[in-house]
C-alpha positions as CSV (number, residue, x, y, z in Angstrom):
1,M,0.2,0.2,0.1
2,W,1.4,3.4,-0.9
3,T,1.6,6.4,1.7
4,V,2.9,9.3,1.8
5,E,4.3,9.2,5.6
6,N,8.1,8.4,3.9
7,A,8.7,12.2,2.6
8,A,9.9,13.9,5.9
9,I,7.8,17.0,4.6
10,T,4.7,15.0,5.1
11,S,5.4,14.8,8.7
12,W,5.2,18.7,8.6
13,V,2.0,18.4,6.1
14,A,0.1,15.5,8.4
15,V,1.1,18.3,11.9
16,A,-0.1,21.0,10.2
17,L,-3.6,19.3,9.1
18,G,-3.2,17.5,12.3
19,L,-3.3,20.9,14.0
20,L,-6.1,22.8,12.0
21,L,-8.4,19.5,12.7
22,L,-7.9,19.8,16.5
23,F,-8.5,23.3,16.6
24,L,-10.3,24.7,14.1
25,G,-12.1,21.5,12.7
26,R,-15.9,23.0,13.3
27,K,-15.4,26.3,13.2
28,L,-13.6,25.2,9.5
29,F,-15.7,22.6,8.3
30,W,-14.8,22.5,5.0
31,V,-10.5,22.0,5.6
32,F,-12.4,18.9,8.1
33,V,-14.2,17.4,4.6
34,G,-10.8,18.1,2.8
35,V,-8.6,16.6,4.5
36,F,-10.5,13.4,4.6
37,G,-10.9,14.0,1.2
38,F,-6.8,13.5,0.9
39,L,-6.8,10.8,2.8
40,A,-9.2,9.0,0.9
41,G,-7.3,10.4,-2.2
42,V,-3.9,8.7,-0.1
43,Q,-5.7,4.8,0.3
44,I,-7.1,5.2,-3.5
45,A,-4.9,6.9,-5.5
46,P,-2.4,3.9,-5.9
47,R,-5.5,1.2,-6.8
48,V,-6.9,4.2,-9.9
49,A,-3.4,5.1,-11.5
50,Q,-1.5,2.4,-10.3
51,G,2.6,2.6,-11.5
52,Q,2.1,6.2,-11.4
53,P,5.2,8.2,-9.7
54,E,4.6,9.2,-6.2
55,L,3.9,13.2,-6.4
56,I,0.8,11.8,-9.9
57,L,-0.3,10.1,-6.9
58,L,-0.5,13.0,-4.1
59,L,-1.8,15.3,-6.9
60,I,-4.5,13.1,-7.1
61,A,-4.9,12.9,-3.3
62,A,-4.6,17.0,-3.1
63,G,-7.5,17.1,-5.9
64,L,-9.8,15.1,-3.8
65,G,-9.2,16.9,-1.3
66,I,-10.1,20.3,-2.9
67,L,-12.7,18.6,-4.2
68,G,-14.3,17.7,-1.4
69,A,-13.6,21.2,0.6
70,I,-15.5,22.8,-2.7
71,L,-18.4,20.3,-2.0
72,A,-18.2,20.8,1.4
73,I,-18.5,25.1,1.3
74,V,-21.6,24.1,-1.9
75,L,-23.5,21.4,0.1
76,Q,-22.7,21.7,3.6
77,R,-24.5,18.8,5.4
78,V,-24.0,16.2,3.0
79,A,-20.5,16.7,3.0
80,V,-20.2,16.8,6.5
81,A,-22.2,13.4,6.7
82,V,-19.7,12.2,3.9
83,A,-16.2,13.3,5.5
84,G,-18.2,11.9,8.6
85,W,-18.1,9.1,6.9
86,F,-15.0,8.4,6.0
87,A,-13.6,9.9,9.7
88,G,-15.6,7.3,11.4
89,G,-13.9,4.4,9.3
90,Y,-10.6,6.1,9.7
91,L,-11.0,5.9,13.4
92,A,-12.4,2.3,13.1
93,V,-10.0,1.2,11.6
94,R,-7.0,3.1,13.3
95,F,-8.5,1.1,16.4
96,A,-8.8,-2.2,15.2
97,V,-5.0,-2.0,14.2
98,A,-4.2,-0.4,17.7
99,W,-6.0,-3.1,19.1
100,G,-4.0,-5.9,17.2
101,W,-7.5,-7.1,14.8
102,Q,-5.8,-8.4,11.4
103,G,-6.9,-9.5,7.9
104,E,-8.3,-7.7,5.0
105,S,-11.9,-8.5,5.8
106,T,-11.6,-7.3,9.6
107,L,-10.4,-4.2,9.0
108,W,-13.5,-3.6,6.0
109,I,-15.7,-4.7,8.7
110,S,-14.9,-1.9,11.3
111,F,-14.3,0.9,8.6
112,I,-17.9,-0.3,7.5
113,V,-19.0,0.0,11.1
114,G,-17.1,2.9,12.2
115,A,-18.2,4.8,9.2
116,V,-22.2,4.3,9.1
117,I,-21.8,5.3,13.0
118,A,-20.3,8.1,12.5
119,A,-22.2,9.5,9.2
120,I,-25.1,9.1,11.8
121,V,-23.8,10.7,15.0
122,V,-22.7,13.5,12.5
123,S,-26.0,13.9,10.6
124,L,-28.1,14.5,14.1
125,L,-25.7,16.1,16.4
126,F,-23.7,18.6,13.6
127,D,-21.7,20.9,16.3
128,W,-20.8,18.5,18.6
129,A,-20.0,15.5,16.1
130,L,-17.5,17.8,13.9
131,I,-16.0,18.5,17.5
132,V,-15.5,15.0,18.1
133,L,-14.2,13.2,15.2
134,S,-11.9,16.3,14.2
135,A,-10.1,17.0,17.4
136,L,-9.6,13.2,17.2
137,T,-8.6,12.8,14.3
138,G,-6.5,15.4,13.9
139,A,-5.2,14.0,17.8
140,I,-4.3,11.3,15.8
141,L,-2.9,12.5,13.1
142,V,-0.4,14.5,14.9
143,S,0.3,11.9,17.9
144,D,1.5,9.7,14.7
145,A,3.7,12.0,13.1
146,L,5.9,12.3,16.6
147,P,9.1,9.8,16.8
148,W,8.0,8.2,20.0
149,G,6.4,4.7,20.8
150,Q,2.9,3.9,21.0
151,S,2.1,4.1,24.5
152,V,3.4,7.7,24.2
153,E,1.5,8.9,21.0
154,L,-1.9,7.1,23.2
155,I,-1.0,9.7,25.9
156,V,0.0,12.6,23.7
157,A,-3.2,12.3,21.2
158,A,-5.8,11.7,24.1
159,I,-3.7,15.1,26.0
160,L,-4.4,16.6,22.6
161,F,-7.8,15.8,21.8
162,V,-9.0,17.4,25.6
163,L,-7.1,20.2,24.4
164,G,-8.9,20.3,20.7
165,A,-12.2,19.5,21.9
166,L,-12.5,22.6,24.5
167,T,-10.9,24.5,22.7
168,Q,-14.1,24.0,19.9
169,S,-15.9,24.0,22.3
170,H,-15.4,27.1,23.5
171,L,-15.8,28.5,19.7
172,L,-19.4,27.3,19.3
173,E,-21.4,30.0,18.3
174,R,-23.0,31.4,20.9
175,P,-26.2,33.0,21.4
176,E,-26.0,37.0,22.1
177,L,-28.7,37.3,25.3
178,P,-30.7,40.7,24.9
179,A,-29.3,43.5,26.9
180,R,-30.8,44.5,30.5
181,R,-32.7,46.9,30.5
182,S,-33.7,48.8,33.8
183,P,-37.1,49.6,34.9
184,E,-38.6,52.3,33.7
185,R,-39.5,54.9,36.2
């Protein structure tokens, strides 16, 4: 399977995208959708364009990310549900691998179950689902780019998730209360 993890620059890209998702995933939902378009492209490109240079595969992945971001702006709810689908699938596979589940069919089942659950949750609880999924995905992208062991990465991911979710929850638009009027005399 082709991945962009080998190049040093991609670690920085992963960290940058992870931090954007971690702290601004809800505010910049189109970035959330675009990142998952890119991550899906990283997995799809080698199958569609077999034998192509790594740069072409990276451009295909970037193109899918840009397409996802454009669709997110135009078709907000649909695009976010689709991104929720991919986020849920991605996270389910990451957890399945972390728990030692092996086999392609097991990973596909994990992906589909996680994807369906996340798409439903995102559709029902739009803001909070975006916050949780984007903060969790951002935390995993950042911690995976770190050169530490898996147990340290897990602790860092948990801390980053909490910080990201708290930051994003404070950024939610809150309805303004009407100004208090003093009683007329």
